[in-house]
N, C-alpha and C positions, 0 to 999 in steps of 0.2 A: 165590403172592400176596405173600408177604413180600418176595421179590426184586423184584417189580414196584413195590411201594411204595418200597423203598429206591432204585430207579433214578429214580423220579419225584422223590423228595426231593432226590437229587443234582442232577438237572436244574434244579429250582427254585433250589437253593442256588447252582449255577454261574451261573444267569441273574442272580441278584441281585448276584453278585460279578464280573460281566463287566467287564473293564478298560475297554472303550469307554464304559461308562456314566459313569464318572468324567470322561473326556475330553469327552463330550457335555455334561455339566453345566457344566464349566469354559467351554466354548465359548459355551453359552447365557448364562451369567453375564456373560462378557466382552462379548457382543453387546448385552445389555440395558444394561450399565454404559456402554458406548461410545455407544449411542443416546441415553441420558439426558444424557450429558456434552455431546454435540453439540447436542442440543436446548436445553440450558441456555445454552451459549455463543452460540447463534444468536439467542436471544430474551430472555436474562436480563440484558442490560447496561442499566444505568440511563442510559447516554448515548445510547440509541437513540431516534429520533423515532417518532411514531405512524405507522401504516400508512395507505395511501391508500384511496380509495373504489373501488367496482366500476366506475364510469364511467371513472375514471383508468386502470384496468387494461385496459379495452376499447379506449380511445383509444391507450394505449401499445402494445397489440398491433398495431393498425393502423399506427402509426408504425414499429414494428419490422419488420413484414413488408414495408413499402414502402422502408425505408432500410437495414436491417441484415441481413435474412434472406439476401441473396446471399452473404454471407461466413459468418455464424454459423448458418445453417440456418433453415428455415421455422419450426421449433419451438425455436429457440435451442439445438439439440442439438450444434452445432459441426460444422465441416467440416475438410477438409485445409487450408483457408486461414485459419481462425480457430477459437479454442477454444469449448467449450460455455459457455453463460452460466447454466446451471441451478445454483443454489446460490451464485452470486457475491454476491447481495444488491443492495439499492438503492444502497448507498454506492458500490459499484464503478461503477455506471452514472452516478451523479451526478458522480463524479470524472472519469471518462473522457470523458463527453459534455460536462460543464460546463466542462472546461478545453480543449475542442476537439481532444483527442487522438483521439477517435472521432466520426465516421468518419475513418479515415486518408486522407490526401491521396495517399499512394503507399506501396508496400511498402518497408520498410527495417529496420534493426536494431532500432528501437523507434519507437513512436508519438510524434511531436513535438507540443508544445503549439502551438495556433494559435487564432484567434478561433472561438468556439463557433458551430456550425452550427444549433443549435436554441435556441429560447427557453427560459427557465427552466420555464415551464409544460409545454412539450413534454418537457423533460428529466425533470421529475417524473413525467410519464405513462409515459415509457419505463422509469424506475426502478421504478414501481409494477408494471408488467407483468413485468419480470424478477424482482422480489421475489416475485411470485405463483407463480413456477415452482419455488421451493425456498427453504428458510431460508438467510439470509446476513446479513452486517452491514447495519444500517439507517443511514439518514442521521442524523448526530448532532444532538443538541439544541444550542441556542445557548449554553447555560450552560457547555459544555466547549470551545467554540471562540471565545469572546469575548475571550480574552487577559487575563482577570482572575486569572491564577494567579501562581505564584511564579517570577520570572525566574531567580533564582539556582539553584533546584532544576532548572528547565528546562534551564539551561546545562549542569549536570552530567549530566543524562540525555541531552542531545543529544551531548555529547562522547563519552559511553560507547557510545551506540547508533547515531549517525547521522553523526558528523563524519568517519569514515574514508572515506565516499563523498561526502557533501555539503559537506565542508570545515567547519571550526569556525565560520566566519561564514556558512554556508549559501550559499556562492558556487557550489556544484556542482563536479563534477570528472569526468575521463574514466575510463571502465571499459575492458573488453576488447571486441574485435570490433566497434568502432564504436559501442558503447553508452556511455552517460554518465548520471551522476546530475545532474539538472537543478538550476539555482539556485532557491532558495526565496524570493527577493525578489519581492514583489508577489503572492504566493500567499495566498489567503484562509485563515483559520483552519479553516473547514469542509473545504476541500479537503486541507489538511495532515492533519487528523484522519482523513479518509477514506482517504488514502494509507497512513497507519499501520495501519489495520485491514484493508485489502484487499491491500496489497502489490503495487502495479502495476509492470509492466515487470520490472526486476531487483531491486526492493526487497523485503525480507522482510516478513512479516506480524507486527505487534506486537499480539497480542491483549491482553485486560485482565489476563491473568496475567503477561505480559511487562512491560507498562507500563500502569498503571492509568489510568482516564479522567482522574483528577486529574493524573497524571504527563504525559499527553498535553496537557492544558490548560497545564501549566507549560512544556512545550516550545514550544507555540504562543506563549505569552507571551514567552519568551526570543527567539524569532525576530522577533516584532513589536518588541521592545525594541531589538535591534541594528539594525533597519531605521530606527527613529525616532531613533537616536542614532549619528550617524556617528563614524568613528574619531577619537579625540582626538590621535592621533599624527601627523596630517598626511595626505598623499595616500595613499589605500588601495591603489593599484595593483591594483584588482580584488579585493582580499582573497583572493588566490590563494596566499599564503604565501611561503616562502623562494625558490621557483623564480622567481616573477615579480620578487621583490625583487633576487635575484642577477642576473637578466637585465637589469634596469634599471641596476644598478651597472656591469655589464660593458659595456653599450652606451653609456650616457651618461657614467658616471664615467670609465671607461678611455678612451672616445672623446674626452672633454674633455682628458684628460692628453696624448693623442697630438696633438690639435689645438694645444694650448698649446706643446708641444715643437716642432712644425713652425713655428709662428709665431715663436718665439724664435730658432730656427735661421735662418729667412728674414730676420729683422730684423738679426741679427748679420752676415749676409753683405751 
């Protein structure tokens, strides 16, 4: 009897100290923490607009199935031709559809901007449907996209985070494999904000911990400022930097010198 009790006690003691129990607790803790973090990031931003009505979701689903499901799947689950839209949020739809990038006119390295194919109401309905499929960035409120921030701070943030692709003047630039960073002239503050929080094409995502909503508003203010105030130094040459300026000097400057030399020689003869 004593030996049996001792064996049972050792089994209970070994069960309580099983090494996998600690691992399981860590995994569960990490899962709960990650889930709470994702939920907070998806729904906790003060820059997010309110959600849409159930009728908008229904109308958006009909529009989606008629116009988008052939590429993205009947339930937006994604296919070999296009990615899943579950969890991308309303902001991604508003940007892609509102700028005419979606639906794409043809396959290519990236979707190009063109006139929008849907009205703003239809775009809102599509965004409402996709937002109902999973949490994601919402359409921003007007107070962070109106350009009433600090242009000087926005210029600093833009130079650090964006200028290496979009050029310091927002004129855009070439990337690899036929891709490019588009120019930011004429882009609305709402679409600039949505691009920062969704990361379309080759652009990285700048969440509120990378750049705060106030910082994003400052960047929008800077871009609007440089568009409203042309270069004080004369002809901008597209604001493309030293390459365009050097090419201009090489063609027109050196060309003028050669032409003058030929004229002087011809006149002397």
